[in-house]
C-alpha positions in Angstrom: 109.1 53.0 -126.5 106.1 55.3 -127.2 105.9 58.2 -129.4 107.0 60.9 -126.7 110.5 59.0 -126.1 111.1 59.2 -129.9 114.7 61.1 -129.7 114.3 63.0 -133.1 117.5 64.5 -134.0 116.1 67.3 -136.4 112.5 67.6 -138.0 111.1 69.9 -140.9 108.7 69.7 -143.5 110.3 66.6 -145.5 112.9 65.0 -143.0 113.0 64.1 -140.1 116.3 62.3 -138.5 115.8 60.2 -135.3 118.2 58.3 -133.0 117.3 54.1 -132.8 117.4 52.5 -129.8 118.8 49.1 -129.5 116.5 46.1 -130.5 113.7 48.1 -131.9 113.4 46.7 -135.4 113.5 50.0 -138.0 110.3 48.2 -139.8 108.9 45.1 -141.8 107.5 43.5 -138.8 104.0 42.2 -137.7 100.8 45.2 -137.2 101.3 44.1 -133.4 104.9 44.7 -132.8 106.4 48.1 -132.1 109.0 49.4 -135.1 110.5 52.8 -135.1 108.7 53.5 -138.4 105.2 53.0 -136.3 106.6 55.3 -133.4 107.3 57.6 -136.1 104.3 57.9 -137.5 102.3 58.2 -134.0 104.8 61.1 -133.3 104.2 62.7 -136.3 100.2 62.4 -136.0 100.5 63.4 -132.5 102.1 66.5 -132.6 100.5 67.7 -136.0 97.4 66.0 -135.4 97.3 64.9 -138.3 94.0 62.3 -138.8 93.9 59.1 -140.7 97.4 57.6 -142.0 100.7 59.6 -142.1 102.8 59.3 -144.9 106.5 58.7 -143.9 109.2 57.0 -146.1 112.1 54.7 -144.2 115.4 56.0 -146.0 118.1 54.4 -144.6 117.3 51.2 -141.8 119.7 49.5 -139.1 119.7 46.1 -137.9 117.5 46.1 -134.7 120.4 45.2 -132.0 122.3 48.3 -133.9 122.1 52.1 -132.3 121.8 55.7 -134.0 120.7 57.9 -137.0 118.0 56.6 -139.0 116.8 58.6 -142.2 112.8 59.0 -142.7 111.4 61.2 -145.3 108.2 62.7 -144.5 107.1 63.3 -148.0 107.4 60.2 -151.3 108.7 63.6 -153.1 111.5 63.6 -150.3 112.1 59.9 -150.2 112.4 60.0 -153.9 115.2 62.4 -153.6 117.2 60.9 -150.6 117.1 57.1 -152.5 118.6 58.7 -155.2 121.2 60.2 -152.8 121.9 57.2 -151.2 122.3 54.7 -154.3 124.5 57.4 -156.2 126.6 57.9 -152.7 126.0 61.4 -152.3 125.4 60.4 -148.4 127.8 59.6 -145.5 127.9 57.2 -142.9 130.2 57.2 -140.5 129.8 54.5 -137.0 131.5 53.6 -133.8 131.6 49.9 -132.8 133.5 47.6 -130.6 135.1 45.4 -131.6 137.3 42.0 -130.0 140.6 42.5 -130.8 142.8 45.2 -131.9 142.7 45.4 -136.1 146.3 45.5 -137.4 146.5 47.5 -139.6 144.8 50.2 -137.4 143.2 51.3 -140.6 142.1 50.1 -143.7 139.8 49.6 -146.7 137.8 46.1 -146.0 136.3 44.5 -149.4 134.6 41.5 -150.0 131.6 39.8 -151.6 128.6 39.5 -149.6 125.4 37.1 -150.1 122.5 36.9 -148.0 121.5 33.5 -146.4 117.6 34.2 -146.0 117.0 30.7 -144.6 119.3 31.0 -141.9 118.5 35.3 -141.9 122.4 35.8 -142.2 125.0 37.2 -144.5 128.0 35.3 -145.3 131.0 36.6 -147.3 131.8 34.7 -150.6 133.4 34.8 -154.1 132.7 37.5 -156.5 131.5 34.8 -158.8 129.1 33.5 -156.6 125.0 33.7 -157.9 123.4 37.2 -155.8 127.1 38.0 -154.3 127.1 41.9 -154.0 130.2 44.0 -153.4 131.0 45.8 -150.2 133.6 48.1 -149.2 134.5 49.9 -145.8 137.0 51.7 -144.6 138.0 51.6 -140.6 140.5 53.1 -138.4 141.2 52.3 -134.5 140.2 55.5 -132.3 141.3 53.5 -128.9 142.0 50.2 -127.2 142.1 48.9 -124.4 142.3 45.0 -122.8 142.5 43.5 -126.4 139.1 45.5 -127.3 138.8 48.7 -129.9 137.0 51.2 -130.7 136.6 51.3 -134.3 135.0 54.1 -136.6 134.0 52.9 -140.1 133.1 54.9 -143.0 130.4 52.7 -144.9 131.1 53.1 -148.3 128.5 50.5 -149.4 125.2 50.0 -147.7 124.8 45.7 -148.0 122.8 44.1 -144.7 124.5 43.3 -141.8 127.8 44.6 -143.7 129.6 45.6 -140.6 129.0 43.3 -138.8 130.0 40.5 -141.4 133.3 42.4 -142.5 134.7 43.1 -139.3 133.8 39.5 -138.1 135.7 38.1 -141.8 138.9 39.7 -140.5 138.8 38.0 -137.1 136.9 41.1 -135.1 133.5 40.5 -134.1 131.8 43.2 -132.6 131.0 42.9 -128.9 127.9 41.8 -128.5 126.8 39.8 -131.9 127.0 36.3 -131.6 125.1 36.0 -134.8 128.4 36.5 -135.8 131.0 35.7 -133.9 131.3 37.7 -130.7 131.0 35.1 -127.2 130.9 38.0 -125.1 127.8 40.0 -124.1 126.7 43.4 -124.3 124.4 45.2 -122.0 121.5 46.2 -124.8 121.9 45.0 -128.5 125.3 45.1 -129.6 127.9 47.7 -129.9 127.7 49.2 -133.3 126.3 52.9 -133.7 125.3 54.8 -136.6 127.6 58.3 -135.3 127.1 60.6 -138.1 125.4 61.1 -141.5 126.2 63.7 -144.1 123.4 63.7 -147.1 121.8 66.5 -148.9 118.7 68.1 -148.3 115.7 66.8 -150.6 114.2 70.6 -151.3 117.0 72.9 -150.2 120.3 73.0 -151.8 122.2 72.3 -148.7 124.4 70.0 -147.4 123.5 68.7 -143.6 125.4 66.7 -141.4 123.6 65.0 -137.9 125.3 63.9 -135.0 124.5 61.6 -132.3 126.6 59.9 -129.3 126.7 56.2 -128.2 123.5 55.7 -126.0 123.9 55.5 -122.5 123.8 51.9 -122.3 127.7 51.8 -123.7 129.1 53.5 -120.1 127.2 50.3 -118.4 129.7 48.1 -120.2 133.1 48.7 -118.2 135.5 47.9 -121.4 132.8 50.8 -123.6 132.9 53.4 -121.3 137.2 53.1 -121.2 137.4 53.3 -124.6 134.7 56.1 -125.4 136.6 58.2 -122.4 139.8 57.6 -124.1 138.8 58.3 -127.3 137.5 61.9 -125.7 140.9 62.7 -124.3 
C-alpha cells in the first residue's frame, strides 16, 4: 500500500480520518516496515508539499488484522484534545463483527477484567483482583444470522487492547478468522472485525462529527460474510 492508495474519509487542518485495511499495523513497527502512520505521513507530505518530518498523532489504534476508521491528529493541540475526549468517553465507537455461533441473548452488555500477556502477545480475561487487570465493557446486538454465524454490532465503551476479540471469545463466540482467540475458520484477509462508525467532538470547532466506513470488499469474498451483510441491509 502506498500513500496514494490511502483511503481518506475526512481531512482538514486538524484531523485526518482514514479507513485502515487489514494486515497493516497502525504504528509501532520497524522503520523498514510500512504502517498506517508512515503511509499517512507520506500522503500529507506529498499532498501539501511539506518538506522534512510531518507531524501526525495517532489517537485511536486498531490491531493489524482489524479494518476500519482510525483517528489521526494533524497537530499536537488536536492530539491532546482528542486524547482527552477519548479518555473522558466523549467518543462513540461502533464496530461490526462476524462471530461463530449466534449469541444468546441477542443483545447484552459484557463486562470482564482483562490483563495483557506481553510475553505471548495476548490478552486474557481474569479476575478484578489480578495485578494489571483492567475493566472492559461493551454492548453487542445481533443484526443478522445465517448458518450458525452472526453479524454483530458492538458499542465499545472502553478501549482495551484486543477487547472485542477477547470478550466475544470468552462468551463462546470467537470472531471469524481470529485464530489467536479460538476461531478455526479462515477469512480472506485479516479477521471479520471492522470499525464502522465514529462520533467525536472536533478538536477545535464546537461540533460533533460522525464518520462511517462500510466493511471492506474482502468481506464479499466470504460466502457467509456476504450473506450476513446483505441480510442486514434488507
